[in-house]
C-alpha positions in Angstrom: -45.8 51.0 61.9 -43.4 50.3 64.8 -45.1 49.2 68.1 -43.7 52.3 69.9 -45.4 54.5 67.3 -48.7 52.7 67.6 -48.6 53.0 71.4 -47.8 56.7 71.1 -50.7 57.2 68.8 -53.0 55.3 71.1 -51.9 57.5 74.0 -52.9 60.7 72.2 -55.8 62.7 73.5 -59.1 61.7 71.8 -57.7 58.6 70.1 -59.6 56.1 72.3 -62.9 58.0 71.8 -62.4 58.1 68.0 -61.7 54.4 67.9 -64.7 53.6 70.0 -67.0 55.8 68.0 -65.9 54.6 64.5 -67.5 51.1 64.9 -69.6 52.7 62.1 -68.4 55.1 59.4 -67.8 58.7 60.6 -66.2 61.7 59.0 -63.7 63.9 60.8 -66.3 66.6 61.0 -68.8 64.2 62.6 -66.2 63.1 65.1 -65.4 66.7 65.9 -69.0 67.5 66.6 -69.9 64.3 68.4 -66.8 64.1 70.6 -66.3 67.9 71.0 -62.9 67.7 69.4 -61.4 70.8 67.7 -61.8 70.2 63.9 -58.0 70.5 63.2 -57.3 67.9 65.9 -60.0 65.6 64.6 -58.4 65.6 61.1 -54.9 65.1 62.6 -56.0 62.1 64.7 -57.8 60.5 61.8 -54.7 60.8 59.7 -52.5 59.4 62.5 -54.9 56.5 63.1 -55.1 55.7 59.4 -51.3 55.8 59.1 -51.1 53.4 62.1 -53.5 51.0 60.3 -56.1 51.4 63.0 -58.6 53.4 60.9 -59.5 52.9 57.3 -61.2 54.9 54.6 -64.7 53.5 54.3 -65.8 55.7 51.4 -67.3 59.0 50.7 -70.7 60.5 51.5 -72.4 63.9 51.2 -72.8 66.1 54.2 -76.1 67.9 54.9 -74.6 70.9 53.1 -74.1 68.8 50.0 -70.3 68.6 50.3 -68.5 65.3 49.7 -66.5 64.1 52.7 -64.5 61.0 53.5 -65.8 58.6 56.2 -63.6 56.3 58.2 -64.2 53.1 60.2 -61.9 51.4 62.6 -60.1 48.5 61.1 -59.4 46.6 64.3 -61.7 45.0 66.8 -59.1 44.4 69.4 -55.6 45.6 70.2 -53.2 43.7 72.6 -49.9 44.9 73.9 -47.3 42.6 75.3 -44.3 44.0 77.1 -41.4 41.6 77.1 -37.8 41.8 78.1 -36.9 45.0 76.3 -39.5 44.3 73.5 -43.0 45.7 72.9 -45.3 43.6 70.8 -48.6 45.0 69.5 -51.1 42.6 67.9 -54.4 43.5 66.2 -57.6 41.5 65.7 -58.9 43.0 62.5 -62.6 43.7 61.9 -64.2 41.5 59.4 -66.5 42.6 56.6 -69.3 40.6 58.3 -68.8 42.5 61.5 -68.9 45.8 59.6 -72.1 44.8 57.8 -73.7 43.6 61.0 -72.9 47.0 62.7 -74.4 48.8 59.7 -77.6 46.9 59.9 -77.8 47.4 63.6 -77.1 51.1 63.2 -79.9 51.4 60.5 -82.4 49.7 62.8 -81.6 52.1 65.7 -81.9 55.2 63.6 -84.6 54.1 61.1 
C-alpha cells in the first residue's frame, strides 16, 4: 500500500485504538463492544487495516452464542513515518511469532 494510503488509514477515527487493542486476537464484534465503536465501522476499520498490512487474520473462534467469527491481531509492533523533501516513507517493525506467543501467555495468566 502507498505511504499516503497508510497514513490516511492511520488517521481514521478508531484506528489507533484498534491497533492498540489488537496486541491479542480480537474479533470485529469484540472491538466494537470494548471500544464502543459502531459495528459497521468496526468491520470497515478491520478491513482497511488488513488491506494496509497492519492487521492480520489470526484465525477463527466461536462466540458465546456459538457462531464462528474471525479474530485479528496487529501485524506490526512499531510504525515510523519519515517526511522527506516531497516524499513520505512509512516503515514497519513487524511483530514476531515469539512476541505473539508471549502476549498470549501473559493474557492467559491475567484472565485465568
